[in-house]
N, C-alpha and C positions, 0 to 999 in steps of 0.2 A: 447313420449312413440315411441314401435316399432307395428308393426300392431296386432302382438298376442294379445297383451297388450291393445290394443283400443279397441281391436272386446269384449274381454272378460271382460273390463270392462265396457264399454256399452251394453252386452248383462246381466251384473249383475243389473244392475240400471233402465234400460231403462223397459217402458211397450214394453210386447209383440207383437208388433202388426203390423208388420213389415216382412217381409219377404227378409233377406239382403243377398248377396252374401258377400262370407268371402274376402272385399277388404274394407281396410281402406285410404281413401286419405287424402294429407295434401296440397293438393295446385294445382294449375291448371294456366296454361298460353294459350291465344290462343283458339285452340280448343282442351285443351291436358289436362287430369289431371293425377298426380301423387301420387303415394301412397306409404305408409309408410318404404317400401324397395325401392323406387326411379325407379319402372317401370310405364315409359309412355304409357296412354291408349287414344286411337283416342274416340272424345266422340261426338255420333250422337243421344245422348237422350239430353244433353243442361240442365239438371235437371227437364225434362219433359218440355220441352219448355219455359223454361224460363229466360233462359243465351244468351239473345241476341247477345250481345257483346263478348260473351265468357266468360274466366277468367281471371283476371287481366287486364283489357283493363286499359290502363294507365290515361283516362278522366274520368271514372268510380270512381276510385281510387283515385286519386287527389277530385273529386267533394263530395267524403265520408270523405276524413281526412278532409278537408277546412270546410266542417260545424260541424264536429263532434268536431271540434277544438272551432265553436261558440254558435253552438244551438243545442241540438240534440231532442228537446221535449218539447214542452208547453201542454197548454187546449187549445183546440180550439174554447174558450170565446176568446180568443186573434189573431190577427193577427202575420202572418210572413212573409219575403221579400221571403222568398226561396218558401212558398206554391201559391203567389200571381204568381211567374213565374211559375209555374209547371201547375196551374190550368189553366192559358191562354193558353200556349203549348199544353195540353192533348186536350182543347175546339179547337184549330186549326187544329190538327191530327185525332180528331175525327168525326167533322162536327158537334158537337153539343154544344148549347148555355152554358148548366148547367152542373157542374162535382160533383160528390159525393164521396172522398178519403174515401176508406176501407184497410184492412190489407189482405184481399186474395180473392180469386174466392168464398168462399162460403161466405162469408159476403156481397160479389157485388151481388151477385144471390138471397141472403135474402133482401135485398136494395131492391131492383127494382124489387119483388115481395111483398115485406110491401106496397111497393108506387102504385102496380095495384090494390091489395085490398083495398086501402084508394080509390082509383079513382073510384073502381068498388061499395063500402058502401054507399057511399056517392050518389053514383044516387039511390040503390036498394040495399036492407038489404041483399037479396039473391045474390048477382051479387059480388060474390067472389070465383068463379072455376077457375083455372088455369090449361091449358093444356100443356103437354110434349111430348116427344115424346121417343114409345120403344127404348130403348137401348141409350140413351142419360146420359149423365152424369152432373151433377148442382154442386155438394159437400157433405158434409158429417156431415152437420147437419141438424137436425129435420127437418125442412121443404125444405131443399134444397136434402135432401133423399127422400120424398115426391114427389119432382117433378122431382128424378132418375127414369127413365123408366125403373129400368132393378132390380129383383126381389133377385136379389143376394145380390145387397148391405142392400136391405130390411131387410134381414132373420135376428129374434130377436131383434128388435128393436119396435114393433108394442106396442100397434096401434099409428100408425106415423098421422100425422095431415092430418084432412080431407079437400075436396076440390080441390084435385088434380085428374084429367083423364089422357090417353094418349089414343097416336093417332101411325100408323105408319109412320114412318119418309118418306116423300116424295107423300104419298098417299095424295093428296088434297080429294079425294073422302070420305077418312075414318073421315078426320077433319071436310069436311062439315056436315055430318052425327051429330057428336056431338056439332057442336058449336049451342049456343042459346042464349038468351039474358041473363041470369046469369054466362054467361062465363065473367071472368075481363080481362083475359089474357092469349096469348100463348106465350110459353116461349121455343126457337129453337135454337140449334146449326149452324150456315149459314154451318159448316163442323163438320161433327160429328167425335168427338176424340177419347175419350175411347170407342165407340161404335165399331168402326172400318175403321176409315177413310173416312168417305161418305159423300162428298161434294152436297148438295144442288143442286137444277135447277133452273132457273130465274124463270121457268114456276110454279113451284111451291112455290117462295115465292113469287110470283107476287099473286098468289089464295089466299094464305096465307094472305096477306096485305087486299086484296078484301076483306075474310071473316072476320076480325077483324073490318074493318070500317063498314062492314055491321050493327054487333052486337055490337058496339062500344067500342070495347075491346084491350088494348094494345100489340101492336106485341113487345115481349123483343128478342132480339138476344143474347147469351151467348158467348161471343168473349174471355172467358179467356182462350183457346188456340190457335185460331184461328187468334187470332189480333195482333195490333204490327208489321204491315208487314211479318207475315208468311205466307199469302195466295198470296204474291207479291202486295197486296194492303195494306195501314195502317189498315185499318180493311177489312173484309171479305165482309161485306155487299157491298161496294162498288166495287165488285166483280159484284153482280148481278142489281143492281139500285136500290134496294128496299129498301128503311132505313125504320129501325124498329122506332117507339115509344120511346122506351128503349135499352141501349145497355151497358152489362156487360165487366167490361177488367179486368185481371191480370197476373198475370205470368209473360212477357217480357217488362211491364208497365216501371218496375224498378230494369231492368238489374240483376237480382238475390237477389234484396231487398225484403223483404214483401211489398206486392204493388196492392190493385186492387181498383175496383171503379164500380159506373155506370152512364151514363149519360142521362140526356133528353134534349128536348128542352124548348123554352121559356112555349111554351103552357102546358109543363105540371110540370113546376119549384114550381108551387104553392100548388103541391097535398099534400108533405109533409110541414106542417106547425112547427116553432122552437118547440123543444121537442118530435117531432115526432120521430124523427130517430137521430143517432149520433153515434161518437165512441169514445173513448179516443187516441186511439194509429192513428186513421185514417188518413192519411196527417197530419204526423209529420214531423219537418223539415228534418232528415236524410232520411225519405221515399221520399220526395219532392226532395231534392237533389240529390236522385239517380235518379226518374223519368224526370227528367229536365234533365241530364249530357244523359242520355239515348236516349231521344227522339231527344235531337238536335243532338247528334252525328249521329244517322241515318237519320237524315232528312239532315245532312251537306253532307252525304254521297251518301245521294240519292237507302237508301235501298230499298225502293221496287221495282224496276226497277234492280234490282241489282241479287234481290230474282228470279223475275221473271225468268231474265237469267238464272241465278247460278240453278233452281228449275227447269227450262227445259234441262239442260244438265244431272243433277241427274236425273231426270225421263228417260229419254233417255237411263240412263246407266242400269236402273234395267229394263227397258223393255227387254236391250239386255238378260239379265239373266232369264227373262220370258220365251224369246224364245228360251233358250239354255235350260231350266228346264221347259217346258210346262207339263210333268207330276207331278209337284211338287207347280209350280206355278200361281195361277187361276187369279190374277189382280194386274197390278201396277193400284194406283189412288190418287188423291189428289188434293194439288194446291201449289205454291211456295215452300215452306222449309217444308210443313206439308203432309208427302207421306206415304202411307201404301202401302204394299205388302203382299196378299194375297194366302197361301199356302193350301194346302191338308188337313193338318193334325194341331196339335198344333205345334207353333212353339219354345216353349222354348228351343228343341235341339241346333236349330239354333242361338238363344240368345246365348246358352252358350258356343259354338263353337266360335261364334264371339268374347266374354269376355276371353276364352282363347289366341285366336291370339292378345289381346289386343283391342278390338275395343267393343266401349259400344253399343248397340242396345236396343230394347225394344220389347214384342210383347205386345196386347193387344187386347180385344174381343176371345181371346184364338188362333186365328190361324193368326193374322193380325203384320207381323211387322211394326214397327213404327218407322217412321227416324224424329225426330224433331232435328236437330243440331244447334249449334250459328248460326245466319245470317251471319256470318264473313267467314262461312266454303267457304273453295276454291276448285278448279276441283279437283289438286292433292290427297287432302282428301280424296274427294267424290272417285277417282279413288282408295285408298288405303280399305276403304269400301268395295268397290265394289270386288275387289280382296279377302278380307277376305272372304266376304259374297258367294261369288264363290264357294271357297274351302267348307265355312259351308252347303250348299246346295248340294253341291256332297256327302257328306256324309249323307245328311238328309235323 
């Protein structure tokens, strides 16, 4: 189909819940996407921090093809060789003892909060409250919506599940005032993504850890966006040296194939008993093959160290633009290849200008340009992006 037909057919039948650009992509290679008319676009969005290895990576392509030829899915009431390999590797890179596989970040966060509720209510019937941060984002299911600290996402869906409270991200005093023995968990993103790329500080997370320990509440990190080498560590908690009780992951874990999950240490491994939680498709053979191939490749290429190096180069180039346009750019922040550029006003025009120049970026929180390219991005590709961004900012 040509581009016009693809768009028309999709708009005719697909539920209109997305605001889409009038571009239809047919394939990708490395950090580039190609539309139905053959135009190449440099991608600095990466499927929103998903395509860790870029597009058509030969290791991932082979792993999926080989696995599809053998086994795609069976029920989790049986074992598979590829799930055994994947779960062991995920345990190694996360630093946690036990893993549960789901299909998305929202499912991962739902599972983590279910575990926390079960943990709390086993101790006391009223120990069920969960605290999250203002401007957080944890998913679009009902309970993850309730945990998401942004009213925009709540509109029209009330009443949302009870038991959720919100604090200012980074404000330890605000959290201390709300903490009591009815709190079963605090869920935070170590680096807020949708909220505008806001990294936590070590001091804040250390304080949160102490408050959770004091009130026997679980500390949950949502690393759906900032995990899988994105921050320059395997997982962002490793930047701070403050380990949570539960950690969720998704996005990059499957290199583009839908996968998510959560992990805990042995101490909390038996909070959920058989039948308390599950998933039909979670941890299916094809997902596990993609996970194993992705993580094995990132490990063999020492990707965390590479992300630190390329991320520092990227950040320095963006800071040069900030210095060039001090009346338009107020901040550049982030870790590794999860970087935000804050503008003085809404950034939609900059995103549009870059897209017209065949470079894909994104704007979140209204005025923060978000850059989450494939982890394989090169200095040359960063230079291309910055040249295009320079032109866009000049006209902004």
